[in-house]
PLY file of the C-alpha trace (Angstrom):
ply
format ascii 1.0
element vertex 345
property float x
property float y
property float z
element edge 344
property int vertex1
property int vertex2
end_header
117.00 93.69 142.42
113.99 94.19 140.15
116.05 93.18 137.11
117.36 90.13 138.95
113.88 88.83 139.72
112.73 89.58 136.18
115.62 87.55 134.75
114.82 84.73 137.17
111.17 84.72 136.06
112.17 84.66 132.38
114.51 81.73 132.99
111.69 79.80 134.68
109.42 80.75 131.78
111.95 79.42 129.26
112.55 76.18 131.16
108.81 75.49 131.47
108.56 75.33 127.66
111.30 72.67 127.57
109.37 70.21 129.73
107.78 66.98 128.53
104.13 67.83 129.23
101.58 70.53 130.01
98.07 70.73 131.43
95.51 72.07 128.97
92.22 73.60 130.10
89.63 73.65 127.33
86.25 75.35 127.54
83.47 76.42 125.22
83.89 80.15 124.76
81.34 81.03 122.08
78.37 79.65 120.17
80.33 79.81 116.90
83.91 79.44 115.72
86.54 81.43 117.63
88.90 83.20 115.24
91.09 85.31 117.58
92.44 85.38 121.13
94.64 87.77 123.11
96.11 87.43 126.63
97.40 90.17 128.94
97.66 90.72 132.71
95.80 87.57 133.69
92.99 88.20 131.20
92.04 86.51 127.91
89.97 88.22 125.23
88.30 86.04 122.60
86.33 86.94 119.48
84.21 84.76 117.22
81.85 84.65 114.27
78.92 85.35 116.64
80.07 89.03 116.71
80.61 88.98 120.49
83.92 89.39 122.33
84.34 87.87 125.78
86.83 88.63 128.54
87.99 85.64 130.61
89.91 85.13 133.83
93.09 83.12 133.21
92.98 81.57 136.67
89.34 80.39 136.60
88.57 80.31 132.85
85.43 82.23 133.76
83.74 84.87 131.62
84.00 88.31 133.22
82.45 90.58 130.59
80.86 90.57 127.14
81.31 93.19 124.43
78.72 93.43 121.65
79.23 94.90 118.21
75.91 96.63 117.61
76.34 97.14 113.87
76.46 93.32 113.48
79.71 93.31 111.53
82.29 90.64 112.27
85.37 91.76 114.21
88.38 90.90 112.04
91.11 92.02 114.46
91.46 93.59 117.91
93.76 94.25 120.85
93.26 95.52 124.40
94.95 97.15 127.38
93.98 97.87 131.00
91.39 100.49 129.97
89.91 99.64 126.59
89.45 97.28 123.67
90.17 98.50 120.15
88.54 96.42 117.43
88.42 96.44 113.64
85.53 95.44 111.40
85.66 95.46 107.60
85.00 99.19 107.52
85.15 100.65 111.05
87.30 101.05 114.14
85.37 100.48 117.39
86.41 101.09 121.01
84.87 99.60 124.16
85.60 100.45 127.81
87.19 97.33 129.31
85.55 97.52 132.74
82.03 98.59 131.82
81.77 96.85 128.45
80.21 99.98 127.01
80.93 100.94 123.42
82.49 104.41 123.48
83.52 105.04 119.89
82.83 103.98 116.31
84.51 105.58 113.32
82.55 106.57 110.25
82.07 103.84 107.65
83.47 104.12 104.14
86.83 105.66 105.11
88.59 102.48 103.99
87.35 99.74 101.68
88.21 96.59 103.63
90.33 96.37 106.75
92.35 93.18 107.21
94.50 93.78 110.30
95.20 96.49 112.86
97.37 97.64 115.72
97.36 100.67 117.99
99.54 102.79 120.24
97.60 105.54 121.99
96.26 107.80 120.59
96.60 106.33 117.09
95.48 103.12 115.41
96.86 101.72 112.16
94.66 99.66 109.80
96.10 97.41 107.10
93.80 97.49 104.04
93.20 95.37 100.99
94.36 98.17 98.67
97.93 97.83 100.01
97.78 100.89 102.25
98.08 101.39 106.00
95.71 104.07 107.26
96.52 105.92 110.48
93.57 107.10 112.61
93.20 109.30 115.63
91.17 106.92 117.78
89.20 109.61 119.57
88.23 111.90 116.72
87.87 109.15 114.12
89.87 111.22 111.64
92.21 109.52 109.18
95.45 111.48 109.62
97.75 109.66 107.18
97.69 107.08 104.40
100.90 105.09 104.04
101.42 103.21 100.77
102.90 99.89 101.86
102.48 97.32 99.06
100.94 96.58 95.71
99.06 93.75 97.42
96.78 93.66 100.50
98.47 94.28 103.86
98.05 90.86 105.46
99.58 91.57 108.91
100.92 94.46 110.99
103.26 95.13 113.89
103.93 98.45 115.66
106.71 99.72 117.90
106.80 102.39 120.58
109.29 104.42 118.54
106.71 105.06 115.80
107.55 102.29 113.34
104.94 100.23 111.51
105.72 96.92 109.77
103.32 95.68 107.13
103.48 92.18 105.63
101.99 91.21 102.27
100.95 88.11 100.36
104.03 88.66 98.17
106.36 87.84 101.07
107.63 91.40 101.56
107.58 93.45 104.76
107.57 97.25 104.46
108.94 99.41 107.29
107.48 102.92 107.62
107.41 105.78 110.10
103.74 106.09 110.97
104.20 109.59 112.40
105.27 110.90 108.97
104.17 108.17 106.56
107.69 107.85 105.13
108.80 104.41 103.92
112.13 103.46 105.48
112.92 99.99 104.14
111.55 96.91 102.44
112.51 93.46 103.68
111.97 90.27 101.69
111.87 86.57 102.23
114.51 84.50 100.44
111.72 82.24 99.21
109.58 83.53 96.35
106.46 81.43 96.92
105.57 82.62 100.39
103.27 85.26 101.88
103.30 86.77 105.35
100.48 85.76 107.72
101.71 87.12 111.06
104.33 89.50 112.48
105.75 89.89 115.98
108.25 92.49 117.22
110.74 92.04 120.08
111.46 95.26 121.97
114.33 93.64 123.88
116.38 92.46 120.90
115.14 94.71 118.04
114.18 91.66 116.01
111.07 91.19 113.85
109.57 87.73 113.36
107.23 86.65 110.59
105.18 83.52 109.92
104.50 82.60 106.30
102.05 80.64 104.17
104.71 78.07 103.26
105.57 77.10 106.85
108.65 79.30 107.27
109.43 81.48 110.26
111.58 84.50 109.41
113.69 86.78 111.59
114.99 90.21 110.55
117.48 92.37 112.43
116.00 95.89 112.44
119.38 97.52 112.94
120.40 96.38 109.45
116.98 95.49 107.93
118.48 92.14 106.87
117.37 88.57 107.59
119.04 86.98 110.61
117.62 83.51 110.02
114.84 81.74 108.10
113.72 78.22 108.90
110.90 75.99 107.74
109.25 74.53 110.82
106.05 73.22 109.21
104.86 71.95 105.82
101.79 74.18 106.13
100.86 77.80 106.78
101.95 79.50 110.03
98.95 81.46 111.31
100.30 82.94 114.53
103.59 83.71 116.31
104.00 85.43 119.67
106.28 85.78 122.69
106.16 87.36 126.12
107.09 91.04 125.85
110.07 90.83 128.20
111.30 87.43 126.97
114.18 87.43 124.48
114.74 83.66 124.31
111.60 81.79 123.17
108.99 82.18 120.42
105.67 80.30 120.23
104.47 79.26 116.77
101.14 77.75 115.68
99.59 76.92 112.34
97.54 74.61 110.17
99.28 71.39 111.21
98.13 71.94 114.82
101.52 71.44 116.48
102.53 74.00 119.08
106.22 74.78 118.58
108.67 76.67 120.78
111.58 78.23 118.88
114.82 79.88 119.93
114.42 83.59 119.13
118.08 84.05 118.20
118.69 80.99 116.00
115.29 79.67 114.86
116.05 76.25 116.33
112.95 74.29 117.37
113.31 73.70 121.12
110.14 71.67 121.68
106.92 70.53 119.99
103.63 69.81 121.75
100.37 68.08 120.80
97.16 67.50 122.71
96.49 64.10 124.23
92.67 63.83 124.56
92.85 60.24 125.82
94.53 61.40 129.06
91.79 63.37 130.79
93.17 64.60 134.10
91.49 64.11 137.44
89.80 67.12 138.98
86.50 68.94 139.11
87.07 70.82 135.86
87.15 67.59 133.86
83.71 66.32 134.94
81.65 69.14 136.42
80.58 70.68 133.10
80.28 69.47 129.49
81.68 72.87 128.48
84.98 72.45 130.39
87.71 69.83 130.17
91.21 69.39 131.52
93.51 67.20 129.46
97.20 66.57 129.03
99.55 67.80 126.31
102.78 66.00 125.57
106.05 66.89 123.90
106.98 64.97 120.75
110.44 64.33 119.38
111.70 65.80 116.12
111.86 62.39 114.39
108.08 61.79 114.58
106.37 62.40 111.23
103.43 64.79 111.42
101.16 62.70 109.19
101.43 59.83 111.68
99.84 61.93 114.44
95.98 61.72 114.59
94.19 64.96 113.68
92.28 65.08 116.99
95.65 65.53 118.74
96.60 68.51 116.58
93.62 70.71 115.69
94.75 73.73 113.59
96.03 76.63 115.71
94.58 79.77 114.10
95.71 82.17 116.84
97.81 82.06 120.01
99.03 84.42 122.73
101.80 83.87 125.29
101.69 84.60 129.02
104.08 83.68 131.82
104.49 79.88 131.59
101.20 79.62 129.67
99.78 79.92 126.16
96.18 80.41 125.04
95.17 79.16 121.59
92.14 79.27 119.30
91.45 76.51 116.78
88.64 77.85 114.59
86.26 75.89 116.81
83.91 76.92 119.62
86.45 76.28 122.39
89.62 77.89 123.74
92.69 76.02 125.00
94.86 77.29 127.84
98.21 75.46 128.01
99.88 75.60 131.45
103.55 74.59 131.46
105.43 73.38 134.53
0 1
1 2
2 3
3 4
4 5
5 6
6 7
7 8
8 9
9 10
10 11
11 12
12 13
13 14
14 15
15 16
16 17
17 18
18 19
19 20
20 21
21 22
22 23
23 24
24 25
25 26
26 27
27 28
28 29
29 30
30 31
31 32
32 33
33 34
34 35
35 36
36 37
37 38
38 39
39 40
40 41
41 42
42 43
43 44
44 45
45 46
46 47
47 48
48 49
49 50
50 51
51 52
52 53
53 54
54 55
55 56
56 57
57 58
58 59
59 60
60 61
61 62
62 63
63 64
64 65
65 66
66 67
67 68
68 69
69 70
70 71
71 72
72 73
73 74
74 75
75 76
76 77
77 78
78 79
79 80
80 81
81 82
82 83
83 84
84 85
85 86
86 87
87 88
88 89
89 90
90 91
91 92
92 93
93 94
94 95
95 96
96 97
97 98
98 99
99 100
100 101
101 102
102 103
103 104
104 105
105 106
106 107
107 108
108 109
109 110
110 111
111 112
112 113
113 114
114 115
115 116
116 117
117 118
118 119
119 120
120 121
121 122
122 123
123 124
124 125
125 126
126 127
127 128
128 129
129 130
130 131
131 132
132 133
133 134
134 135
135 136
136 137
137 138
138 139
139 140
140 141
141 142
142 143
143 144
144 145
145 146
146 147
147 148
148 149
149 150
150 151
151 152
152 153
153 154
154 155
155 156
156 157
157 158
158 159
159 160
160 161
161 162
162 163
163 164
164 165
165 166
166 167
167 168
168 169
169 170
170 171
171 172
172 173
173 174
174 175
175 176
176 177
177 178
178 179
179 180
180 181
181 182
182 183
183 184
184 185
185 186
186 187
187 188
188 189
189 190
190 191
191 192
192 193
193 194
194 195
195 196
196 197
197 198
198 199
199 200
200 201
201 202
202 203
203 204
204 205
205 206
206 207
207 208
208 209
209 210
210 211
211 212
212 213
213 214
214 215
215 216
216 217
217 218
218 219
219 220
220 221
221 222
222 223
223 224
224 225
225 226
226 227
227 228
228 229
229 230
230 231
231 232
232 233
233 234
234 235
235 236
236 237
237 238
238 239
239 240
240 241
241 242
242 243
243 244
244 245
245 246
246 247
247 248
248 249
249 250
250 251
251 252
252 253
253 254
254 255
255 256
256 257
257 258
258 259
259 260
260 261
261 262
262 263
263 264
264 265
265 266
266 267
267 268
268 269
269 270
270 271
271 272
272 273
273 274
274 275
275 276
276 277
277 278
278 279
279 280
280 281
281 282
282 283
283 284
284 285
285 286
286 287
287 288
288 289
289 290
290 291
291 292
292 293
293 294
294 295
295 296
296 297
297 298
298 299
299 300
300 301
301 302
302 303
303 304
304 305
305 306
306 307
307 308
308 309
309 310
310 311
311 312
312 313
313 314
314 315
315 316
316 317
317 318
318 319
319 320
320 321
321 322
322 323
323 324
324 325
325 326
326 327
327 328
328 329
329 330
330 331
331 332
332 333
333 334
334 335
335 336
336 337
337 338
338 339
339 340
340 341
341 342
342 343
343 344
């Protein structure tokens, strides 16, 4: 019965992305540009250049808690769960208690030169560095337990799995697969296109597929049972900054990048199922659209595949620098001071 209802929810989730419109709640989240956003369990976590992270309620778009980085370094990557937030600065790993907002751990500086990306599975965190290595840390002692040589170029993006695999993408377009419990390299996967670098990775636990977004607008899919590409498709003329999907969904993939168009792809084929842009001229009725200059509720609309991107005004497609998927909703950051929460019907 549980599986039945889960499948029903996933089908509704998939169908909502195929609709013709969505409601978009926008609100000012920080005093400076927002670089990152994450969404889990009805909560949104945002981080910006002002060196503060904020936790928001998905239902009310209201700030619940603030988390300050006391060493004044910019947070370059982070993730969170029901108990804690794990963040990465250029040279440190920091941990905050989710409920109290109190900082509970900071690693020693100077252990790595410059961290670019990170991921964690308790009790270990993995940091992708500019020297091409992935460094594995015990999050509670701060000790670096392993150094995995991934690439000859900086590790630009990471993805982890529960069965102790780490995937590291590079600016050369390669993805290295390693066992982060032993540090052993298992495979190296490449793009078929030489002039592309990896900007984001996303792993599907349901289908054992790995997805990558590249600097040349391609989305890639590798089958981890064979370590070979399943499909590669160019969905945009510009860089893909972020790709994500709901953990239990094996049908749809959300993609965002420099051209500002939110795309929904078929996970198994790479086919573009729908494309959405903002429609600022259609402000929706309701208290959220007029009660505060920091909040707005507007409409987003689906566009057909035959519409040329350069014919769409820039204010309808601000660059999507980061996105995260929830049930029938997507939150996105645009390198501006506001967040956008897309609610699909």
